[in-house]
N, C-alpha and C positions, 0 to 999 in steps of 0.2 A: 584485537578484538576476542580476547579469551573468553570462553564462557558463552559465546554466541552459539546459536542453533539454527538449522535450517528446517524450516516447516516443509516447503515444497518448492518446486521450480518450474519455470517455463522455458523450454529450450526450442530455439529455431536456429537458428544460425548456430633512548638517548638523546641526540639534538643534531638537528641538521639545519643548515642556513644558507640561503641563496638569495642574492638580490642583484638586480641589473636593470638597466633601460635597454630595451630592444626596439628595432624599427623592423617590422615585418612587411616585406614587399607583397601586399595582397592587393589583387585586382580588383578594379571598381567596375562591378558587373550587375549591380542592382540599383534602381531608383533609391535615392535617400541614402545611399551608403557612404561611408567616409571616403574621402578623395585617398588615392594611393600616394605614397606609402602611409600606412598607419602606425603612429607612433604609440607604443605600449609601454607604460611604467610598470614594472613587475617586481613582486618580492615573495618570498616563500619562507616557511618556518615549520618544522616538525618538532615536537617535544613529548617525551614519554609520560608527562604528566606527574602528578604527585603520589599515584598508588601503585602503578604497574612497574615492573623492573625492566621489562623490555618494550621497545618501541615496535610494534607490528604494521605501522603505516609506513608507505613509501610515496615519494612525490619526486618529479622531474619535469623540465620542459625542454623543447627545442625551438629556440627563439627565431632560428631561420624559418621554420616551417609554421611557426605560430601555434604550435600544439602543446598543451599543459595537462598534466595528468597527476590525480590523487587516487590513492588505493589504500584500503584499510584490510589487512589480512586477518584469516582465522585458521585455526588448526592447532592439533597437538604438537608438543614438542617445540620445533623452531618452525613449523608449518607456516604460522601466519606471517612472519617475517620472509620466509622463502616466497610465498605466494604473492604477497603485494609486490616485493622488490622484483621478481621475475615477470610479473605482468606490466609493471610499468617499463622495465628495460626491454621486454619484447615488444611491447606497443609501439615504442619510439623506433625501435630498430626496424620493425616491419613496415611501419609507415614510410620510413626513409627509402626503403627498398621498392615499394610499390610504385607503379606508373602513376602519373598525375590524372590519367583518366581510365576508368575500368568498365567493361562490359556489365550491364546491370546484373547478370546473372553471378558474376563473382562476388558481389556482396550480399547476394540473396535478397535484394530490396530494390525492385525496379522504380520506385517513386523517389528515391532519394537522388539529391544532386551528386555530380562526380566526385566532389570533394568529401561529401558525407558518405558516400560509397567506399571510398578509399580509407576513411577513418573506420568504418565498420569492418571493413576486411581485415584491417590491421588488429582490431579487437578480436575478432574471430581467431585469427592466428595466435595472439597473445592467450586466449582461452585455451587453445589446444597445446601450447607450450606448458602452460601451468597443470593442465590435466595429464599430460604425459609425464611430467616430472614426477607427479603424484603416485603414478604407477610403478616407477622405478625405484622407489624407496618407502618401505614399509612404515617408516617415521614420518613421512609426509602424507599418508593415505588420507583423503578426505579434505586436504587442505584446499582453501578458496580465498577470494578477495572480493571485496566491493570495488567498484572503479567508477570515477568520473574523468571526463576528458572534454576539454573545450579546444576547438580549431578555429583559429582567426583567419578568415578568407574571404575575398571577394566582397568586402563591406559588410560581412555577416559573421556571426559565430555559430558554428556547429557544435550542438551539445550531445554527448553520450552518456549513458548512466546505467550502473547495475548495482543493485543493492541499496544502501541507505546513506552513502556519502551524497553530498549535495553540491549543486551549483546555485548561488544566489546572482542576482543582478541588483547593484546599487545606482538608481538613476533618478535624477532631479529630486534628491533628498529622500526617496523611497526605496525600501528594501524588498525585493520580490524573490521567493523561491521558485526556481525555474524547473527543478527537477522533482520527480514524485518517488518518495521512499517506497522500496520494495520490502515491506514489513507486514507482519501479522497486524499490528496496530493500525497502519495506514489502511488497510482492508476494513477493518472494523469501522474506520471512519467514513470510509466510502459507502459501507452499508449502513450508516446512520446509528450504529450501535453505541458509539462513543463520539466525543467531541475532540477536536485538536487540543483543547486546553485539558481535557482529562487525560489524553494520550501521554502528555508530558510528564505526568507524576505516576503512571502505571508501571507495574512490573513488566517485563517482556519486550522493552523498547528495542533490545538487541536481537529479536526474532525476526531473521531476514527470510525472504521468500524467493530471492535470486542471488546467486554469486557466480563470479567467474572462476573458472577453473575446476569444477566439481563434475562436469559431465563433458563429453565431446562438443556438444553444441550449446549455444547460449543466446537467449533473447535479450537485444539491447534496445533500450528506448533512446530515440534519436530526434532532435529538433533543430530548428534554425531559426536565429533571432537576428534582426537588423541591428547593427552595431552603430551607436551614436556617440559622438564626441563628448567626453566626460564619464561614460559608462565605467563602472567598476564591477569586474566579475570576480567572484569568491568562490574557489573550489575548496571543500573542506570535508574533514571526517566527522563522525558524530561526536568525538571529543570536544568539539567546539560547541555545537549547537545544543548538544545535551546539558551543558553547564550554562549557556547564555541563550535567552530567548531572542526572537527577531528584533525587538525594540531595543535591546541592549547592544546587538551587533550593529544595528544601524546608527545609533548614537556615537560609536567610535568611527565608523566610517564617515559620518557627517562632519567630523572635525577638520577634515581636509588636509590632512599631514600627509607626508611621503609615505609611500606604500610599506617600506620596511618598518617604519614607526608604527603604523597601523598593525601590520602583522604581529609585531612585538606586543602591542597592547591588547590585542585579541587573545593571544595565547596566555599572557599574564592574567587577564580577567577570568579566562576559564580555569587557570590553576587556582587562583584565589577563591573560586567557587567550589574547590575540592580536587579538581583535575584527576577524576576517577578513571579517565581513559587517556589514551594517547590522543594527541591535538595536533593536527596538521592541516596547513591551508596554503594556498596559492592566491595572491591578489594580482589582477591585470587591469590597469586603467588606461582607457583610450583617450587620445588627445595630445 
């Protein structure tokens, strides 16, 4: 995410390849949820693209926990790579160490489910880890990262987002963006100053208004979605959707191939359009 800038913040609280089938033992606790255990076919891919020498994206998952994470770093020197990698590693490590249930005050959000509170608490701890690392090394000062995470649990998907990396859901042949970008352009869209189509071709798409690791606290958008058989969840950095529009992404997902083939096709398509940024994604299909 070289060259990105932060306008303002709200504070409250190379090539990598990975593919596998996992079976996450998640509890059946909601009407209409999938019966347990839920079978997830998963794949991930991270590519530097055609222009940038370094890959400042990071991704990983914990199949046993049903937790998936993508981050897109920013910062001078190697700050972007450090921030995204540290955020992903810290989030997964903190999540594993936390108890299954937390008092509401520990996550700072009383209305969330216990699993969502556990995820938010881990994100807050990851934010602190990145922030403190930036204070200890002048070369890393000001580093930060976007972050999206999905937690498959109890027949639902808990989604957390910071910055402009995205989570999409592909269901019944239709692609839906579930997260909202924390960007200057998104604010202009919400105020009715520009249209989403205009925003796709405007300068400043990388001006984000929220990032993890730049301050001691962070505001996290959290939502819960009911999981249905056949759903595909796509977590990705902006290197994918800046090159491909939703219709083009949906067309590739609609082909019904295995997840690793779809991941490869998405990255190749983004590179064929120019590959101006790092491209990273995780795919998880339920059923």
